[in-house]
C-alpha positions in Angstrom: 0.0 0.0 0.0 1.5 3.4 -0.9 2.1 6.0 1.7 -0.5 8.4 0.2 -3.3 5.8 0.2 -2.4 4.8 3.7 -2.4 8.4 4.9 -5.8 8.9 3.2 -7.1 6.1 5.4 -5.4 7.3 8.5 -6.7 10.9 8.6 -10.5 10.1 8.8 -9.9 7.5 11.4 -7.7 9.8 13.5 -10.4 12.5 13.2 -13.0 10.0 14.4 -10.9 9.1 17.4 -10.4 12.8 18.3 -14.1 13.4 17.9 -14.9 10.6 20.3 -12.2 11.9 22.7 -13.6 15.4 22.7 -17.2 14.3 23.1 -16.2 12.1 26.1 -14.3 15.0 27.8 -15.9 16.7 30.7 -13.7 19.8 30.5 -14.2 22.8 28.2 -12.2 22.8 25.1 -10.0 25.8 26.2 -8.8 23.9 29.4 -8.6 20.4 27.9 -5.2 18.8 27.9 -3.8 17.7 24.5 -1.8 14.9 26.1 -4.4 12.2 25.4 -4.8 13.2 21.8 -1.0 13.2 21.3 -0.7 9.7 22.9 -3.4 8.4 20.5 -1.6 10.0 17.6 1.7 8.3 18.7 -0.1 4.9 18.9 -1.6 5.3 15.5 1.7 6.4 14.0 3.5 3.4 15.4 0.9 1.0 14.1 1.8 -0.9 11.0 -0.5 -0.7 8.0 -1.4 -4.4 8.3 -3.1 -4.0 11.7 -4.1 -0.4 11.5 -7.8 -1.0 10.7 -8.4 -3.4 13.6 -6.5 -1.3 16.1 -8.2 1.9 15.1 -11.7 0.2 15.1 -11.0 -1.1 18.6 -10.0 2.3 19.8 -13.1 3.9 18.3 -15.4 1.2 19.7 -13.9 1.5 23.1 -14.3 5.3 23.2 -17.9 5.1 21.9 -18.7 2.4 24.5 -17.2 4.5 27.3 -19.3 7.5 26.4 -22.5 5.4 26.0 -21.8 3.8 29.4 -21.5 7.2 31.1 -24.7 8.4 29.4 -26.7 5.3 30.5 -25.2 5.5 34.0 -26.3 9.1 34.3 -29.8 8.3 33.0 -30.6 5.2 35.0 -28.6 5.9 38.1 -28.8 9.6 38.7 -27.6 9.3 42.3 -24.3 7.8 41.3 -22.1 10.9 41.6 -23.7 12.5 44.7 -22.4 12.6 48.2 -24.0 10.5 50.9 -26.0 13.4 52.2 -27.2 14.5 48.8 -28.2 10.9 48.0 -30.3 10.7 51.1 -32.0 14.0 50.4 -32.7 13.0 46.8 -34.1 9.6 47.9 -36.4 11.4 50.4 -37.6 13.8 47.6 -38.3 10.9 45.4 -40.9 9.4 47.8 -42.4 12.8 48.6 -40.6 13.7 51.8 -38.4 16.6 52.9 -35.4 16.1 55.1 -35.7 17.7 58.5 -33.4 20.7 59.1 -30.6 19.5 61.4 -29.9 21.7 64.4 -26.4 23.0 64.6 -25.8 23.3 68.3 -24.4 26.5 69.8 -20.6 26.6 69.9 -19.1 26.4 73.4 -16.6 29.2 73.9 
């Protein structure tokens, strides 16, 4: 396979990987580290043309699956990333109750 035809295959795959990386990122684009993208680029550059397609498809499938997993986790387990106190309050709200206001005793001086 010539270098130009291989490069023509690499560019769209590399862009697809970057697109998945950026969609999975929780940080805004201006503060996002480029380290991950550079490491993926190094991996793809070191890949031989014979196993490039399988390696790149595995990477894209993994990133897509990770993003889908996070979406499903957020949708079906909304209490996942809350603290214990927030989880208790959300559970009480779900069944129509309000948590009592806890009394903060006077400080002894």
